[in-house]
N, C-alpha and C positions, 0 to 999 in steps of 0.2 A: 216420242218418235222411235221407230225401230227399222233397221235396215236388215234384211235377210237375203242371203243367197243360197240357192239350192242347186248343185251340179254345175256350177260356173266353170266353164272351160274356154280357153283361147289358144289357138295354135297358129303359128307362123309357118307354113309349110309342114315339115316333120317335126318341128321344134314345138314342144308345148310349153307355153309361157305361164298359163294358169291351168291347173288340173283338178277338176271336180271339187271346187271350193264350196264348203257348207259352212257358213258363219251367221251369226246373229248379233247385231250391234245394237246396243241401247243407247240412251242418251249418255254422253261423256265425251272424253277426250281420248283418242287412240293414236297410236303411231305405227308405221310400218318399217320394219328393220329388215335388211337383207342384202347380200352381196350384189354387185353390179350384175345385171342380167337375170336377177331373181324373180322379176315380174311385178314389182312394186308400181311402177308407172302404168304398166299394162292393167293391173288391177284397178287403179284409180280411173283410168279411162273407161273401163268397162262399166264401173259404178256410175259414172257420169254419162254413160251412153254415147261417148264421142266416136269410137270406130264403128263401122259396120262389121260385125264380127261372125264367125262361124262357130256355132256351139254344138256340141253333142246334145246337151239339154241345158236349160238354164232357167232360173227364176230369180228375179231381183224384185223384192217387194219393199216398197216405201209405205209404212203405215203411220197415220196421223202426221203427215208431213206438211209443215207450214213454213213458207219461205218469206212471206211478208209479216211484219210485226203484228 
């Protein structure tokens, strides 16, 4: 399974919480570290498609994703 984002951006008014994020994550364990207000929760919400967001451009691709055993 692979998770890939291309150009992922989220703004709250004029404040940019996530800016042009390009990542590719393969199988494994990952952690998010950052100061308060760095955008960790916002990123997780975007990856889980929780908020209705305004993007400049975005792509989130889930490849070979299997949620059930």
